[in-house]
N, C-alpha and C positions, 0 to 999 in steps of 0.2 A: 277459318283460316288454317291452312296447312303450314304451320310455322316450324322453326328449327327444332323445338322440343319434340314435336310430333314426328318429324323426320327421324330424329335420333332413336325414337322408340320403335321404328319400323325396321325392316330388313335392310333398307338403304334409301337414299334420297330418290325422289321421283323427278323426271324432267318437268320443267315448267315453261309456260309461255312468257316470252320477254319481247314484247312488241317493239320497244325502242332499240333493243339490240339488233333486231332484224332490220329496222329502219336504217340504223347506222351502217350496217354491212351492205344492204341493198342500195344505199345511196352512193357507194363507191362507183366511180365511172369505169366500166370494164374496158373502155377504149383509151384510157389515159393511165400512165404509170402513177401509182399512189404509194404513199409511205405510211405504215401503221406502226405505232409504238404500243406494245403490250407490256403493261407494268407488272403483270403476273409472270408465272413460270411458263416455260415452253410446254404447250399442250398439242399433241399430234392432231387432234380434231380441228383446232384453230389453224394450224399450219396447212392442213389439207384444204380447209374451206377457203382461206385466203389465197391458196395456190391457184384457184380458178380465176383470179384477177391478175392484172399486171401490177403486182404488189411486192414491195419490199417490206418485210416484217422484221421489226426490231424487238428483241426480248430483253426487258430490263430486270425481271425477277427481283422485285424490291423487298419482298417479305422480310428478309434477314437484315435489311438496312433501315427499317422503320424505327427501331429503338435508337440507332445512332442519330437519326434526324430529330426525334423527339427529345433525346438526351442532351442535345447541344445546349451550351450555357447561355448563348446570346444569339442574336439574329445573324451576325456575321458567320459564326461557326455553324449555325443551322444551314445557311445558304451553301457553305462549303461542303457540308455533309450531303446535301441534296445533289450538288454537282458531282460529287464523288460517286454517289449511288447511280445517277443517270449515265455517267460516262461522258465522253466527248460528244459534242453536238455534230450531227452529220451535215453534209452540204445541202441535202434536200430537206425542205420543210415538211412537217408532219401533216397528214390529211385526217388521221383518226387516231385517238388515244383510248385504249381499253384499260380502265382503272380497276375493274372488277370490284371486290369488296375491300380493297386496301384503304379506302376512305374511312372505314370503321376503325382502323387501327392506328390512326394518327390523331394527335391533338389538333385543334384548329390552327394554332400557329405553325405546326409542322405541315399540316395539309396546305396552308396558304403558301408556305415557302416552296413546297413541291410543285404546286399548280402554277406559281409564277415562273418557275424554271421550265415547266412543260410548255406554258403559253409562249415563251420566248422561242421555242423550237417549232411552233405551229404556223402554218400559213393562215391568212385571213379566211374565215369560213370553215376551218377545220373543226371536226366534232370531237367531243369528249363524252364517253359513256361510262356509267358506273351505277351500281346499286348500293344502298345503305340499309342496314337493319333498322326497321322503323316501328313495327307493331310489337315485336318481341323484346322483352327487357334483357334477354341473354343472347349471346352469340358465341361461336367457337372461339377458343383462346388464341387461335392463329388463323390467318387467311386460308380459305379453301381454294379449290380449283373449279373453274366453270368450263364445262365441256360442251361445245356445240354439238347438237344432234342433227341427224340427216333431215328431220322434219322441220328444222328451224328453231326448235326449242333449245333450252339450256339445261344442263344437269349440274347441280351444285354438289361437287365432290367434297363432302365434309371431312375435316382433318381428324376428327375423333370425338369422343363423348364429352370432353371437358369444355366447360363454358366460362365466360366472364361477363361482366356487365356491358351492355351495348350503349354507346354514347347517344344513339338515336338522334343524330343531327337533324335539325329542322331545315326546310328549304331556305329560310332566311340565313341561318348559320352557314350553310354551304355557299349561298350567294356571296357572302362576305369573303369566305376563303377562296372562292373562285372568281375574284373580282375582274380578272382579265378575260373571262368568258361570260357570255349571256345565256341565261336559262332559255332553253328551247322547249322542252317538254318534260313532264314528270308523270309517273304512273305507279299506283300501288298494285303490287302483284299478289297473287293468291297465297304465296308462301311468306308474306309479311315483309318482303323487301320492297323498298321504294326505289324504282328505277328512274334514273335521270339522264337527260341528254342536254349537253351544253354546246355552244358554238363559240369559236374564237372571234 
C-alpha cells in the first residue's frame, strides 16, 4: 500500500487512480444543465474539468466550518451550524456532491447533520462521492485538496507533515450517517483511501 505516511516521506504525493470519481464525473449528462456542489475549496483543475459540461459549480469550502458543526451543543444548534456553513439553498437541485476527505474530519453526528442538509438539496438520483482514510491509522491534521489530472487520476495535495488519528469509519457507520442516500459502490484504493459513491 502507498499510504499517507509513505507519501509524506517522498518528494510529494503521486497521482492515483480513482475509478468512482471518474464514474461520477463521466455520468454527468453533457446535453443537460447540471449542478455540482463541491464541499472543498475552489480548485482550478476541477473548475476547468467541469467547465467542459453544461454545469453550474457551487463551492462550499467547508474546512473551516467543521469545528463549529461538531462543537454544537445540541442537534438544533448543529443543524443551524450546518445551514450556516452551506449557505442558502439554490433554486436548482444538485446532481453531484463532491465531499472529498471532509468525512474524515466530522464526528458521526456532525456528518449525519451535514448529509441530511445536503440530501435536502439534491434531486432524486443525485450522486455523492467521497473517500475516507481506511487502512492508515493516521491522516493529515486538516483536509487536503484533491486535484483532477488530465489523465483522469486525482492528486491528493497534502496540507503538511502533521498527522492525527484517523476515525476509519466503516461502511456501516457511513451508511447510518448517510441514511438519506443509498450505497452504490465502494472501492479500496492503492493509497489506503476507501472511495465511496452514494445516490439520493
